[in-house]
N, CA, C and O atoms as a GROMACS GRO file, in nm:
protein
  376
    1MET      N    1  -1.951  -0.448  -1.027
    1MET     CA    2  -1.833  -0.417  -0.932
    1MET      C    3  -1.747  -0.301  -0.937
    1MET      O    4  -1.720  -0.251  -1.046
    2ALA      N    5  -1.699  -0.252  -0.825
    2ALA     CA    6  -1.636  -0.121  -0.829
    2ALA      C    7  -1.514  -0.219  -0.852
    2ALA      O    8  -1.500  -0.341  -0.836
    3ALA      N    9  -1.415  -0.097  -0.904
    3ALA     CA   10  -1.256  -0.128  -0.912
    3ALA      C   11  -1.167  -0.126  -0.773
    3ALA      O   12  -1.210  -0.071  -0.672
    4GLY      N   13  -1.078  -0.172  -0.776
    4GLY     CA   14  -1.026  -0.173  -0.630
    4GLY      C   15  -0.833  -0.145  -0.667
    4GLY      O   16  -0.781  -0.149  -0.778
    5TRP      N   17  -0.773  -0.122  -0.555
    5TRP     CA   18  -0.613  -0.102  -0.522
    5TRP      C   19  -0.549  -0.215  -0.458
    5TRP      O   20  -0.646  -0.257  -0.394
    6VAL      N   21  -0.503  -0.253  -0.446
    6VAL     CA   22  -0.398  -0.323  -0.335
    6VAL      C   23  -0.270  -0.249  -0.332
    6VAL      O   24  -0.203  -0.238  -0.435
    7TYR      N   25  -0.234  -0.197  -0.218
    7TYR     CA   26  -0.098  -0.119  -0.180
    7TYR      C   27  -0.005  -0.166  -0.098
    7TYR      O   28  -0.018  -0.278  -0.048
    8ILE      N   29   0.110  -0.081  -0.071
    8ILE     CA   30   0.168  -0.120   0.055
    8ILE      C   31   0.240  -0.001   0.064
    8ILE      O   32   0.315   0.050  -0.019
    9MET      N   33   0.201   0.042   0.194
    9MET     CA   34   0.274   0.156   0.315
    9MET      C   35   0.374   0.097   0.376
    9MET      O   36   0.377  -0.022   0.411
   10THR      N   37   0.487   0.204   0.396
   10THR     CA   38   0.584   0.182   0.488
   10THR      C   39   0.604   0.344   0.559
   10THR      O   40   0.546   0.451   0.536
   11ASN      N   41   0.723   0.300   0.662
   11ASN     CA   42   0.764   0.459   0.732
   11ASN      C   43   0.842   0.474   0.684
   11ASN      O   44   0.861   0.594   0.701
   12ARG      N   45   0.959   0.419   0.594
   12ARG     CA   46   1.079   0.469   0.552
   12ARG      C   47   1.127   0.351   0.457
   12ARG      O   48   1.076   0.239   0.471
   13PRO      N   49   1.229   0.376   0.356
   13PRO     CA   50   1.283   0.273   0.284
   13PRO      C   51   1.318   0.172   0.369
   13PRO      O   52   1.373   0.190   0.478
   14ASN      N   53   1.275   0.020   0.302
   14ASN     CA   54   1.311  -0.104   0.385
   14ASN      C   55   1.246  -0.096   0.489
   14ASN      O   56   1.298  -0.184   0.559
   15GLY      N   57   1.164  -0.049   0.551
   15GLY     CA   58   1.083  -0.024   0.674
   15GLY      C   59   0.989  -0.134   0.711
   15GLY      O   60   0.999  -0.247   0.663
   16THR      N   61   0.873  -0.089   0.821
   16THR     CA   62   0.816  -0.147   0.835
   16THR      C   63   0.687  -0.175   0.714
   16THR      O   64   0.623  -0.076   0.680
   17LEU      N   65   0.656  -0.296   0.658
   17LEU     CA   66   0.523  -0.290   0.593
   17LEU      C   67   0.394  -0.311   0.589
   17LEU      O   68   0.369  -0.398   0.672
   18TYR      N   69   0.321  -0.284   0.547
   18TYR     CA   70   0.152  -0.314   0.541
   18TYR      C   71   0.076  -0.287   0.427
   18TYR      O   72   0.046  -0.180   0.374
   19VAL      N   73   0.038  -0.454   0.388
   19VAL     CA   74  -0.046  -0.438   0.264
   19VAL      C   75  -0.196  -0.420   0.261
   19VAL      O   76  -0.243  -0.534   0.273
   20GLY      N   77  -0.268  -0.356   0.253
   20GLY     CA   78  -0.400  -0.305   0.218
   20GLY      C   79  -0.468  -0.321   0.094
   20GLY      O   80  -0.408  -0.360  -0.006
   21VAL      N   81  -0.622  -0.285   0.093
   21VAL     CA   82  -0.686  -0.294   0.000
   21VAL      C   83  -0.815  -0.185  -0.020
   21VAL      O   84  -0.884  -0.161   0.080
   22THR      N   85  -0.835  -0.144  -0.102
   22THR     CA   86  -0.921  -0.005  -0.095
   22THR      C   87  -0.967  -0.014  -0.214
   22THR      O   88  -0.912  -0.078  -0.303
   23ASP      N   89  -1.105   0.070  -0.228
   23ASP     CA   90  -1.179   0.105  -0.339
   23ASP      C   91  -1.128   0.248  -0.396
   23ASP      O   92  -1.145   0.274  -0.515
   24ASN      N   93  -1.070   0.332  -0.317
   24ASN     CA   94  -1.043   0.476  -0.310
   24ASN      C   95  -0.908   0.501  -0.260
   24ASN      O   96  -0.887   0.538  -0.144
   25LEU      N   97  -0.792   0.476  -0.369
   25LEU     CA   98  -0.674   0.483  -0.318
   25LEU      C   99  -0.636   0.614  -0.277
   25LEU      O  100  -0.560   0.623  -0.180
   26PRO      N  101  -0.681   0.736  -0.344
   26PRO     CA  102  -0.640   0.874  -0.300
   26PRO      C  103  -0.664   0.887  -0.163
   26PRO      O  104  -0.587   0.919  -0.073
   27ARG      N  105  -0.793   0.854  -0.161
   27ARG     CA  106  -0.877   0.860  -0.032
   27ARG      C  107  -0.751   0.783   0.101
   27ARG      O  108  -0.692   0.844   0.190
   28ARG      N  109  -0.747   0.648   0.070
   28ARG     CA  110  -0.676   0.611   0.157
   28ARG      C  111  -0.552   0.651   0.180
   28ARG      O  112  -0.514   0.646   0.297
   29ALA      N  113  -0.468   0.695   0.090
   29ALA     CA  114  -0.342   0.720   0.112
   29ALA      C  115  -0.364   0.847   0.198
   29ALA      O  116  -0.286   0.851   0.292
   30TRP      N  117  -0.449   0.953   0.191
   30TRP     CA  118  -0.472   1.064   0.279
   30TRP      C  119  -0.483   1.050   0.367
   30TRP      O  120  -0.434   1.138   0.438
   31GLU      N  121  -0.563   0.923   0.447
   31GLU     CA  122  -0.578   0.917   0.571
   31GLU      C  123  -0.472   0.829   0.645
   31GLU      O  124  -0.460   0.827   0.768
   32HIS      N  125  -0.410   0.769   0.574
   32HIS     CA  126  -0.246   0.665   0.631
   32HIS      C  127  -0.185   0.838   0.667
   32HIS      O  128  -0.178   0.888   0.779
   33ARG      N  129  -0.151   0.896   0.550
   33ARG     CA  130  -0.066   1.024   0.588
   33ARG      C  131  -0.101   1.115   0.694
   33ARG      O  132  -0.021   1.193   0.745
   34GLY      N  133  -0.217   1.104   0.723
   34GLY     CA  134  -0.297   1.217   0.846
   34GLY      C  135  -0.323   1.124   0.935
   34GLY      O  136  -0.418   1.144   1.012
   35GLY      N  137  -0.246   1.003   0.945
   35GLY     CA  138  -0.292   0.886   1.082
   35GLY      C  139  -0.414   0.895   1.108
   35GLY      O  140  -0.444   0.908   1.227
   36LEU      N  141  -0.514   0.891   1.014
   36LEU     CA  142  -0.660   0.876   1.059
   36LEU      C  143  -0.719   0.768   1.106
   36LEU      O  144  -0.827   0.754   1.163
   37ILE      N  145  -0.585   0.647   1.060
   37ILE     CA  146  -0.648   0.527   1.020
   37ILE      C  147  -0.612   0.455   1.172
   37ILE      O  148  -0.491   0.464   1.197
   38ASP      N  149  -0.682   0.395   1.265
   38ASP     CA  150  -0.635   0.352   1.395
   38ASP      C  151  -0.567   0.246   1.368
   38ASP      O  152  -0.576   0.201   1.254
   39GLY      N  153  -0.471   0.170   1.478
   39GLY     CA  154  -0.429   0.074   1.454
   39GLY      C  155  -0.251   0.066   1.420
   39GLY      O  156  -0.163   0.152   1.422
   40PHE      N  157  -0.250  -0.089   1.387
   40PHE     CA  158  -0.116  -0.074   1.303
   40PHE      C  159  -0.064   0.040   1.210
   40PHE      O  160   0.054   0.071   1.232
   41THR      N  161  -0.109   0.091   1.139
   41THR     CA  162  -0.050   0.172   1.019
   41THR      C  163  -0.023   0.300   1.122
   41THR      O  164   0.088   0.352   1.110
   42ARG      N  165  -0.094   0.344   1.199
   42ARG     CA  166  -0.044   0.476   1.282
   42ARG      C  167   0.026   0.448   1.409
   42ARG      O  168   0.102   0.529   1.462
   43ARG      N  169  -0.001   0.328   1.456
   43ARG     CA  170   0.135   0.303   1.542
   43ARG      C  171   0.260   0.321   1.520
   43ARG      O  172   0.347   0.381   1.583
   44TYR      N  173   0.263   0.237   1.382
   44TYR     CA  174   0.442   0.253   1.299
   44TYR      C  175   0.446   0.347   1.231
   44TYR      O  176   0.529   0.341   1.141
   45GLY      N  177   0.381   0.446   1.237
   45GLY     CA  178   0.401   0.590   1.129
   45GLY      C  179   0.400   0.535   0.979
   45GLY      O  180   0.478   0.592   0.903
   46LEU      N  181   0.328   0.440   0.932
   46LEU     CA  182   0.352   0.395   0.834
   46LEU      C  183   0.254   0.515   0.702
   46LEU      O  184   0.132   0.518   0.685
   47LYS      N  185   0.343   0.585   0.644
   47LYS     CA  186   0.256   0.723   0.592
   47LYS      C  187   0.313   0.714   0.432
   47LYS      O  188   0.260   0.777   0.340
   48ARG      N  189   0.418   0.633   0.416
   48ARG     CA  190   0.458   0.651   0.283
   48ARG      C  191   0.440   0.522   0.160
   48ARG      O  192   0.505   0.418   0.163
   49LEU      N  193   0.352   0.552   0.069
   49LEU     CA  194   0.262   0.488  -0.037
   49LEU      C  195   0.391   0.428  -0.121
   49LEU      O  196   0.443   0.502  -0.205
   50VAL      N  197   0.446   0.289  -0.099
   50VAL     CA  198   0.571   0.300  -0.202
   50VAL      C  199   0.531   0.181  -0.336
   50VAL      O  200   0.609   0.154  -0.428
   51TYR      N  201   0.372   0.114  -0.317
   51TYR     CA  202   0.378   0.028  -0.431
   51TYR      C  203   0.194   0.004  -0.414
   51TYR      O  204   0.133  -0.033  -0.314
   52TYR      N  205   0.134   0.042  -0.558
   52TYR     CA  206   0.013   0.003  -0.563
   52TYR      C  207  -0.002  -0.054  -0.688
   52TYR      O  208   0.068  -0.037  -0.788
   53GLU      N  209  -0.125  -0.142  -0.668
   53GLU     CA  210  -0.169  -0.207  -0.850
   53GLU      C  211  -0.296  -0.199  -0.797
   53GLU      O  212  -0.338  -0.217  -0.683
   54HIS      N  213  -0.386  -0.149  -0.972
   54HIS     CA  214  -0.511  -0.149  -0.986
   54HIS      C  215  -0.555  -0.261  -1.030
   54HIS      O  216  -0.491  -0.322  -1.116
   55HIS      N  217  -0.672  -0.312  -0.980
   55HIS     CA  218  -0.784  -0.400  -1.043
   55HIS      C  219  -0.923  -0.373  -1.076
   55HIS      O  220  -0.994  -0.300  -1.007
   56ALA      N  221  -0.970  -0.439  -1.195
   56ALA     CA  222  -1.087  -0.345  -1.263
   56ALA      C  223  -1.221  -0.430  -1.113
   56ALA      O  224  -1.332  -0.388  -1.081
   57ASP      N  225  -1.182  -0.492  -1.085
   57ASP     CA  226  -1.296  -0.557  -0.984
   57ASP      C  227  -1.256  -0.570  -0.834
   57ASP      O  228  -1.174  -0.658  -0.809
   58ILE      N  229  -1.296  -0.503  -0.744
   58ILE     CA  230  -1.237  -0.493  -0.592
   58ILE      C  231  -1.202  -0.652  -0.548
   58ILE      O  232  -1.113  -0.686  -0.470
   59ARG      N  233  -1.307  -0.747  -0.625
   59ARG     CA  234  -1.274  -0.886  -0.551
   59ARG      C  235  -1.136  -0.932  -0.573
   59ARG      O  236  -1.065  -1.002  -0.502
   60GLU      N  237  -1.110  -0.871  -0.702
   60GLU     CA  238  -0.937  -0.941  -0.740
   60GLU      C  239  -0.875  -0.866  -0.657
   60GLU      O  240  -0.793  -0.932  -0.594
   61ALA      N  241  -0.878  -0.751  -0.627
   61ALA     CA  242  -0.796  -0.671  -0.549
   61ALA      C  243  -0.766  -0.725  -0.403
   61ALA      O  244  -0.655  -0.743  -0.354
   62ARG      N  245  -0.885  -0.744  -0.347
   62ARG     CA  246  -0.921  -0.844  -0.217
   62ARG      C  247  -0.822  -0.956  -0.227
   62ARG      O  248  -0.729  -0.972  -0.148
   63GLN      N  249  -0.858  -1.060  -0.364
   63GLN     CA  250  -0.775  -1.199  -0.365
   63GLN      C  251  -0.601  -1.139  -0.382
   63GLN      O  252  -0.525  -1.182  -0.296
   64ARG      N  253  -0.556  -1.067  -0.462
   64ARG     CA  254  -0.424  -1.034  -0.439
   64ARG      C  255  -0.384  -0.954  -0.317
   64ARG      O  256  -0.265  -0.929  -0.296
   65GLU      N  257  -0.463  -0.920  -0.251
   65GLU     CA  258  -0.416  -0.877  -0.141
   65GLU      C  259  -0.340  -1.003  -0.004
   65GLU      O  260  -0.287  -0.979   0.105
   66GLN      N  261  -0.360  -1.095  -0.054
   66GLN     CA  262  -0.328  -1.220  -0.009
   66GLN      C  263  -0.138  -1.186   0.022
   66GLN      O  264  -0.055  -1.232   0.100
   67MET      N  265  -0.139  -1.105  -0.063
   67MET     CA  266   0.046  -1.095  -0.080
   67MET      C  267   0.070  -1.048   0.054
   67MET      O  268   0.186  -1.078   0.083
   68LYS      N  269   0.008  -0.984   0.156
   68LYS     CA  270   0.043  -0.976   0.281
   68LYS      C  271   0.042  -1.114   0.374
   68LYS      O  272   0.025  -1.088   0.493
   69HIS      N  273   0.054  -1.229   0.349
   69HIS     CA  274   0.143  -1.350   0.381
   69HIS      C  275   0.241  -1.383   0.313
   69HIS      O  276   0.306  -1.484   0.338
   70TYR      N  277   0.263  -1.315   0.231
   70TYR     CA  278   0.389  -1.345   0.132
   70TYR      C  279   0.510  -1.326   0.210
   70TYR      O  280   0.504  -1.251   0.308
   71PRO      N  281   0.609  -1.379   0.184
   71PRO     CA  282   0.756  -1.340   0.302
   71PRO      C  283   0.788  -1.187   0.265
   71PRO      O  284   0.781  -1.124   0.160
   72ARG      N  285   0.822  -1.160   0.384
   72ARG     CA  286   0.904  -1.029   0.344
   72ARG      C  287   0.969  -1.005   0.207
   72ARG      O  288   0.908  -0.936   0.126
   73ALA      N  289   1.067  -1.047   0.181
   73ALA     CA  290   1.185  -1.085   0.069
   73ALA      C  291   1.084  -1.031  -0.052
   73ALA      O  292   1.103  -0.930  -0.120
   74TRP      N  293   0.963  -1.130  -0.061
   74TRP     CA  294   0.871  -1.096  -0.197
   74TRP      C  295   0.844  -0.984  -0.207
   74TRP      O  296   0.870  -0.925  -0.312
   75LYS      N  297   0.787  -0.925  -0.108
   75LYS     CA  298   0.745  -0.776  -0.113
   75LYS      C  299   0.828  -0.690  -0.126
   75LYS      O  300   0.802  -0.607  -0.213
   76VAL      N  301   0.970  -0.673  -0.043
   76VAL     CA  302   1.054  -0.608  -0.085
   76VAL      C  303   1.122  -0.596  -0.233
   76VAL      O  304   1.199  -0.511  -0.277
   77ARG      N  305   1.081  -0.684  -0.279
   77ARG     CA  306   1.154  -0.724  -0.413
   77ARG      C  307   1.052  -0.656  -0.522
   77ARG      O  308   1.100  -0.607  -0.624
   78LEU      N  309   0.911  -0.655  -0.500
   78LEU     CA  310   0.823  -0.611  -0.533
   78LEU      C  311   0.829  -0.445  -0.587
   78LEU      O  312   0.813  -0.387  -0.695
   79ILE      N  313   0.868  -0.400  -0.426
   79ILE     CA  314   0.848  -0.247  -0.438
   79ILE      C  315   0.992  -0.211  -0.515
   79ILE      O  316   0.991  -0.103  -0.574
   80LEU      N  317   1.109  -0.283  -0.522
   80LEU     CA  318   1.228  -0.232  -0.579
   80LEU      C  319   1.205  -0.262  -0.725
   80LEU      O  320   1.267  -0.192  -0.805
   81LEU      N  321   1.126  -0.353  -0.769
   81LEU     CA  322   1.102  -0.347  -0.925
   81LEU      C  323   1.019  -0.261  -0.970
   81LEU      O  324   1.011  -0.255  -1.092
   82ASN      N  325   0.939  -0.176  -0.896
   82ASN     CA  326   0.851  -0.107  -0.929
   82ASN      C  327   0.896   0.074  -0.852
   82ASN      O  328   0.851   0.187  -0.871
   83ASN      N  329   0.945   0.050  -0.812
   83ASN     CA  330   0.995   0.176  -0.726
   83ASN      C  331   1.115   0.173  -0.649
   83ASN      O  332   1.100   0.174  -0.527
   84PRO      N  333   1.250   0.168  -0.702
   84PRO     CA  334   1.362   0.123  -0.636
   84PRO      C  335   1.419   0.220  -0.561
   84PRO      O  336   1.517   0.191  -0.492
   85LYS      N  337   1.365   0.356  -0.562
   85LYS     CA  338   1.396   0.454  -0.482
   85LYS      C  339   1.296   0.471  -0.321
   85LYS      O  340   1.313   0.541  -0.221
   86TRP      N  341   1.196   0.373  -0.359
   86TRP     CA  342   1.136   0.375  -0.223
   86TRP      C  343   1.048   0.517  -0.198
   86TRP      O  344   1.010   0.557  -0.088
   87ASP      N  345   1.027   0.578  -0.324
   87ASP     CA  346   0.955   0.706  -0.326
   87ASP      C  347   0.818   0.703  -0.286
   87ASP      O  348   0.748   0.609  -0.323
   88ASP      N  349   0.765   0.804  -0.208
   88ASP     CA  350   0.620   0.797  -0.142
   88ASP      C  351   0.546   0.848  -0.303
   88ASP      O  352   0.584   0.948  -0.365
   89LEU      N  353   0.458   0.772  -0.341
   89LEU     CA  354   0.385   0.784  -0.444
   89LEU      C  355   0.250   0.854  -0.427
   89LEU      O  356   0.177   0.888  -0.520
   90SER      N  357   0.229   0.871  -0.305
   90SER     CA  358   0.065   0.932  -0.301
   90SER      C  359   0.050   1.040  -0.372
   90SER      O  360  -0.069   1.050  -0.403
   91ASN      N  361   0.118   1.135  -0.416
   91ASN     CA  362   0.116   1.229  -0.523
   91ASN      C  363   0.043   1.185  -0.648
   91ASN      O  364  -0.060   1.229  -0.699
   92ASP      N  365   0.135   1.076  -0.688
   92ASP     CA  366   0.070   1.026  -0.822
   92ASP      C  367  -0.062   0.960  -0.835
   92ASP      O  368  -0.113   0.943  -0.946
   93VAL      N  369  -0.127   0.918  -0.708
   93VAL     CA  370  -0.276   0.865  -0.687
   93VAL      C  371  -0.376   1.000  -0.706
   93VAL      O  372  -0.488   0.985  -0.754
   94VAL      N  373  -0.336   1.106  -0.672
   94VAL     CA  374  -0.444   1.168  -0.623
   94VAL      C  375  -0.539   1.245  -0.748
   94VAL      O  376  -0.641   1.306  -0.719
   0.00000   0.00000   0.00000
């Protein structure tokens, strides 16, 4: 089974959050940044990758994606613990 990533995109520090899962984080971050993905992320301009975690198995990543249903405060705390300045991490995963 392929590896996977769970990631969080936003439009600005403490802005709108989107939790996603992918098997190719560099490509997916590029797609978000280019506005190539229809729907929620493009509508809200979510181009800043502020959090990601790698999983050896894509099934584990999909399970972890359930964090999208967690309270916003939980997700914000996760970002702040790992990326307190809400930097765009896209270049870290290229």
